[in-house]
C-alpha positions in Angstrom: -31.6 -16.3 -56.8 -32.9 -13.7 -53.7 -31.1 -16.0 -51.1 -27.9 -16.0 -53.4 -28.1 -12.0 -53.2 -28.6 -12.2 -49.4 -25.6 -14.3 -48.9 -23.6 -12.1 -51.2 -24.5 -9.0 -49.4 -24.0 -10.5 -46.0 -20.1 -11.8 -47.0 -19.5 -8.2 -48.5 -20.7 -6.8 -44.6 -18.6 -8.9 -42.9 -15.5 -8.0 -45.2 -16.2 -4.4 -44.4 -16.5 -5.1 -40.6 -14.3 -7.5 -39.8 -11.2 -5.8 -40.9 -8.1 -6.8 -38.7 -5.4 -4.7 -36.9 -7.4 -1.0 -37.6 -5.9 -0.1 -33.8 -2.6 -2.2 -34.3 0.4 -1.0 -31.9 4.0 -2.1 -32.9 5.9 -2.9 -30.1 9.1 -0.8 -31.3 6.6 2.4 -31.7 5.8 2.1 -27.7 7.7 3.7 -24.8 6.3 1.2 -21.7 5.5 3.3 -19.0 6.2 1.1 -15.6 6.2 4.1 -12.9 5.0 7.3 -12.9 6.2 10.0 -10.2 4.4 13.4 -9.8 5.7 16.4 -8.2 5.0 20.0 -8.1 7.7 22.6 -9.0 8.2 26.0 -7.1 6.3 27.8 -9.9 3.2 25.8 -9.1 3.6 23.4 -12.4 3.3 19.5 -12.3 6.6 17.6 -13.0 6.3 14.4 -14.3 8.7 11.7 -14.0 8.5 8.7 -16.0 10.2 5.1 -15.5 10.4 3.5 -19.1 11.3 0.0 -19.6 14.4 -0.9 -22.2 13.1 -4.4 -23.0 16.4 -5.4 -24.3 18.2 -5.0 -20.8 15.6 -6.5 -19.0 15.3 -9.6 -21.1 19.5 -10.2 -21.1 20.2 -8.6 -18.3 22.2 -5.2 -18.1 24.7 -5.7 -20.6 25.2 -4.2 -24.1 27.7 -4.3 -26.5 31.3 -3.7 -26.2 31.3 -4.9 -22.7 29.2 -1.7 -21.5 26.5 -1.9 -19.2 23.1 -0.3 -19.8 20.1 0.2 -17.0 16.9 -1.9 -17.0 15.1 1.3 -17.5 15.3 5.1 -19.1 14.3 8.3 -17.3 12.2 11.0 -18.7 10.6 14.4 -17.1 8.6 16.9 -18.5 6.5 20.0 -16.4 3.2 21.3 -17.3 0.3 23.4 -16.2 -1.5 19.9 -15.7 -1.0 16.1 -15.9 -2.2 16.3 -19.6 0.3 18.9 -20.6 3.1 17.5 -19.0 2.6 13.9 -20.5 2.1 15.7 -23.5 5.3 17.6 -23.6 7.3 14.7 -22.7 6.2 13.0 -26.0 8.7 15.6 -27.6 11.9 13.7 -25.6 11.0 10.2 -26.8 11.1 8.6 -30.0 8.4 6.3 -29.0 4.5 6.9 -27.9 3.9 6.7 -24.3 2.2 3.4 -23.3 0.6 3.9 -19.8 -1.5 0.5 -19.8 1.3 -1.5 -17.9 2.1 1.2 -15.4 1.5 -0.6 -12.0 3.2 2.4 -9.8 2.1 6.0 -9.2 4.5 7.9 -6.6 3.3 11.4 -5.6 5.8 13.7 -3.6 5.0 14.6 -0.1 5.0 18.2 -0.7 2.4 17.8 -3.1 0.3 16.0 -1.0 0.7 17.5 1.8 -0.1 21.2 0.5 -2.5 20.6 -2.5 -3.8 17.1 -2.1 -4.4 14.3 -4.5 -7.9 15.1 -6.1 -6.6 16.7 -9.3 -3.9 14.3 -10.1 -6.4 11.4 -9.5 -9.4 12.8 -11.3 -6.6 13.4 -14.4 -5.7 9.5 -14.1 -9.0 8.2 -14.0 -10.4 10.1 -16.9 -7.6 8.5 -19.1 -9.0 5.4 -20.8 -5.4 3.8 -20.9 -4.3 4.1 -17.4 -5.4 1.4 -14.9 -6.9 2.8 -11.9 -5.8 -0.6 -9.9 -2.5 1.0 -10.1 -0.8 1.2 -7.1 -0.3 4.7 -5.3 2.5 5.3 -2.6 3.5 8.8 -1.3 7.5 9.6 -1.2 8.7 10.2 2.5 11.1 13.1 2.6 11.6 13.2 -0.7 10.6 14.0 -4.3 8.4 11.5 -6.3 11.1 11.8 -9.1 13.9 10.7 -6.7 12.2 7.4 -5.9 11.3 6.9 -9.6 15.1 7.6 -10.8 16.5 4.6 -8.3 17.8 1.8 -9.5 17.4 -1.3 -7.8 19.1 -4.8 -7.0 17.5 -8.1 -7.1 14.3 -7.1 -8.9 15.6 -5.2 -12.1 12.2 -2.7 -12.9 12.2 -0.6 -9.6 8.4 -0.1 -9.9 8.4 -4.3 -9.1 10.7 -3.5 -5.9 8.2 -1.2 -4.5 5.1 -3.6 -5.2 6.4 -6.5 -4.0 7.9 -5.0 -0.9 4.8 -3.5 0.0 2.8 -7.1 -1.0 5.3 -9.0 1.4 5.6 -6.4 4.4 1.7 -6.3 4.3 2.0 -10.1 4.2 4.3 -10.7 7.1 4.4 -7.3 9.5 1.5 -5.3 8.7 2.3 -2.0 9.4 2.1 -1.0 5.8 -0.7 -1.4 3.0 -1.0 -1.7 -0.4 -3.4 0.6 -1.8 -4.8 1.3 -5.5 -5.7 4.4 -6.9 -9.3 3.1 -7.2 -9.7 2.1 -3.3 -8.1 5.7 -2.7 -10.8 7.3 -4.6 -13.5 5.5 -2.8 -12.1 6.4 0.5 -11.9 10.0 -0.4 -15.7 10.0 -1.9 -17.1 7.9 1.0 -19.1 10.3 3.1 -16.8 11.4 6.3 -13.9 9.0 5.7 -10.0 9.7 5.4 -8.0 7.5 3.2 -4.5 5.5 3.9 -1.5 5.5 1.3 1.6 3.7 2.2 4.7 6.0 2.2 8.3 4.8 0.8 11.3 6.5 0.9 14.6 6.7 -0.3 17.6 5.7 2.0 20.8 7.2 0.8 22.6 9.5 -1.5 19.5 10.2 -4.5 22.6 10.7 -6.8 24.2 7.7 -5.9 21.0 5.6 -6.1 20.7 6.5 -10.2 23.9 5.0 -10.7 25.0 1.3 -11.6 27.9 1.5 -9.5 25.0 0.8 -6.8 23.9 -2.3 -8.4 27.5 -3.5 -8.0 27.8 -4.0 -4.4 26.8 -6.5 -2.0 25.4 -3.5 0.3 23.8 -0.7 -2.0 24.5 2.5 -0.5 21.3 3.7 -1.8 18.1 1.7 -1.9 14.2 2.0 -1.3 12.5 1.2 1.8 8.6 1.1 2.7 8.0 4.1 5.4 4.7 3.9 7.3 1.4 5.2 6.4 0.1 8.6 5.3 -3.2 9.9 6.7 -5.1 11.8 4.2 -8.1 14.1 5.1 -9.9 15.1 1.8 -7.5 14.2 -0.2 -4.4 16.2 1.4 -1.6 14.5 3.8 -2.2 15.3 7.5 -0.2 13.1 9.1 2.3 9.9 9.1 1.5 6.7 11.2 4.6 3.9 11.8 4.5 1.2 14.3 1.7 0.5 16.8 -0.4 3.1 15.5 0.0 1.9 11.9 -0.3 -1.6 12.5 -3.3 -1.3 14.7 -5.1 0.9 11.7 -4.4 -1.9 9.3 -5.9 -4.4 12.1 -9.1 -2.6 12.0 -9.1 -2.2 8.4 -9.2 -6.0 8.5 -6.2 -6.1 6.0 -3.6 -7.5 8.1 -2.4 -11.0 6.6 0.2 -11.9 9.1 2.6 -10.2 12.0 4.3 -10.8 15.0 3.3 -9.5 18.4 5.8 -10.2 21.0 4.5 -10.3 25.0 6.6 -10.1 28.4 7.2 -13.1 30.6 8.6 -13.8 33.8 9.7 -10.4 34.1 11.6 -10.2 30.5 10.2 -7.8 28.0 9.0 -9.2 24.8 9.9 -12.8 25.8 7.5 -14.7 23.4 7.3 -13.9 19.9 3.6 -14.9 18.6 2.7 -15.2 15.0 -0.3 -14.9 13.9 -1.3 -16.8 11.0 -5.3 -16.3 10.9 -7.0 -13.1 11.8 -10.1 -11.6 11.1 -11.8 -8.2 12.6 -15.4 -7.1 11.9 -17.0 -3.8 12.8 -20.4 -3.2 13.6 -22.4 0.2 14.4 -25.3 1.1 16.7 -27.0 4.8 17.3 -27.9 5.1 20.8 -29.5 8.5 21.9 -28.5 10.2 18.9 -24.9 9.1 19.3 -23.3 6.5 17.5 -21.5 3.6 19.2 -18.8 1.2 17.2 -18.0 -2.6 18.3 -14.4 -4.0 16.8 -14.7 -7.8 17.3 -11.2 -9.3 16.4 -10.3 -13.1 16.3 -6.6 -14.2 15.8 -4.9 -17.6 15.6 -1.3 -18.2 15.8 2.0 -20.1 16.5 4.8 -19.7 19.0 7.5 -18.5 17.1 10.2 -17.7 19.7 10.6 -18.0 23.7 13.4 -16.3 25.6 12.9 -17.6 28.5 12.0 -21.2 29.8 8.1 -21.7 29.2 6.4 -25.3 30.0 3.7 -24.9 26.8 2.3 -28.4 27.8 0.8 -26.9 30.5 -2.7 -25.5 29.5 -2.8 -22.9 32.3 0.4 -21.4 30.5 -1.1 -21.7 26.9 -4.5 -19.5 28.6 -1.8 -17.1 30.1 -0.2 -16.7 26.6 -3.6 -16.1 24.8 -4.8 -13.6 27.6 -1.2 -11.5 27.5 -1.6 -11.8 23.5 -5.2 -10.6 23.7 -4.0 -7.6 25.9 -1.1 -6.5 23.3 -3.8 -6.7 20.4 -6.3 -4.5 22.0 -3.8 -2.0 23.4 -2.4 -1.5 19.5 -5.9 -1.0 18.6 -6.8 1.7 21.0 -3.6 3.3 20.1 -4.8 3.2 16.5 -8.3 4.7 17.4 -6.9 7.5 19.9 -4.4 8.7 17.0 -7.0 8.7 14.2 -9.6 10.7 16.7 -6.7 13.1 17.4 -6.3 14.1 13.7 -9.9 14.0 13.3 -9.8 11.6 10.3 -11.6 8.9 10.1 -9.4 6.6 8.1 -10.8 3.7 10.1 -14.0 3.7 8.1 -16.6 4.2 10.9 -18.7 6.6 9.4 -19.2 4.4 6.1 -20.3 1.6 8.7 -22.7 3.8 10.6 -23.6 5.6 7.1 -24.1 1.8 5.5 -26.0 0.5 8.7 -27.9 3.6 9.6 -28.5 5.9 6.9 -31.2 8.1 8.0 -29.3 9.0 11.3 -26.0 9.5 9.6 -27.4 12.5 7.6 -27.4 14.2 10.5 -24.1 13.5 11.6 -22.4 13.6 8.0 -21.6 17.6 7.7 -19.6 17.5 11.2 -18.5 13.9 11.6 -15.0 14.3 11.2 -14.6 17.3 13.2 -17.4 16.6 16.4 -18.6 13.1 16.4 -15.8 11.2 15.3 -13.3 12.5 17.7 -15.5 11.7 20.9 -16.8 8.2 19.4 -17.2 5.4 21.8 -15.6 2.0 20.7 -15.7 -1.1 22.3 -13.2 -3.5 21.4 -13.1 -7.6 21.8 -10.3 -9.6 20.9 -9.9 -13.6 21.1 -6.6 -14.8 20.2 -5.8 -18.7 20.3 -2.3 -20.5 20.4 -2.3 -23.4 17.6 1.0 -24.6 17.5 4.5 -24.3 19.0 6.7 -25.2 16.1 8.5 -28.4 16.2 9.0 -28.8 19.8 6.6 -28.5 22.9 9.6 -28.6 25.7 11.3 -25.4 25.4 15.0 -26.1 24.3 16.0 -23.2 27.2 13.7 -25.5 29.9 16.2 -28.3 29.1 19.1 -26.4 29.7 17.8 -24.8 32.9 16.8 -28.4 34.3 20.5 -29.8 33.1 22.3 -26.5 35.4 20.6 -27.9 38.5 
């Protein structure tokens, strides 16, 4: 009897504890936010712009009944004294509950990033248990975050996906941008003496035209979104933008280059040979000598020859060695330019201070308070680059060489 009573009590307890759907969320009651834009109004309030997915339009294309068309997203905006208030106020304009678990993109206006910084808004987003800190963060270049979030994009129906995929592929193929999450920005800002980098995005064209469906019906849209440089953050505030070689050199030192193209001069012609990197690895080490920090950078690159605009006999080992030497020189130059640019800004976005702190914690305690303003700008950095040519495409002998021989 005691055993039967025990099992009866156990079953009753299980019935009470294993209730189903106690926290259910009906899809028809949710407004799925794919992107969030954050700006600051003239009166000092936060302005929130939410990009909400229209599930039916995404699944079935931009078609509605009666031959009409509807966009795949809907935009809602609201303002408040803080992010939470703005989000709560937005709920008064939407017939569904705002759902942030699928928000993959956060766009911050350049004015807000430069004047007040990102620390306050990052803290608000990180506190929200529904918001993912793996969401990608970008800064709107020369525009508001609202303009970027409102833009309709071709190919990718959801504009947030357009931004994410563009960052992913430009990082993989070119290397002048870097996909950075909220979590990574937080770690960089919290690290002693370190700055942070965030990719920029800009709207090319008329902002009003970018919000119209007519813009998507053209083979060459009049307005579109484009990756635009790397933002430099010091203590959470935007202080500078990096483009071209300083941007790529920075990404290279951070060991986030996945692939790029290096053009070198040959036979008196500028940028005559294109070298495509395939594998690369950058390591950074630190030492403290006589109370002064010293940084060493080592980069190893393997790649292929992608294009030659002059006749080159690449079957000759000496020619290959000369090409590798030129590639090493060009990469080393880019890394040096990136370091000098960071030192000029007095912002250690390269993570040198973090490396010194990790390897020499006791010595770094004495340098930490003045790292960015005193020690980092005068830091001695040694750069060593190894570059190798592994393949030359489908042919060894240049097509141009054969043409030149036939013309003799």
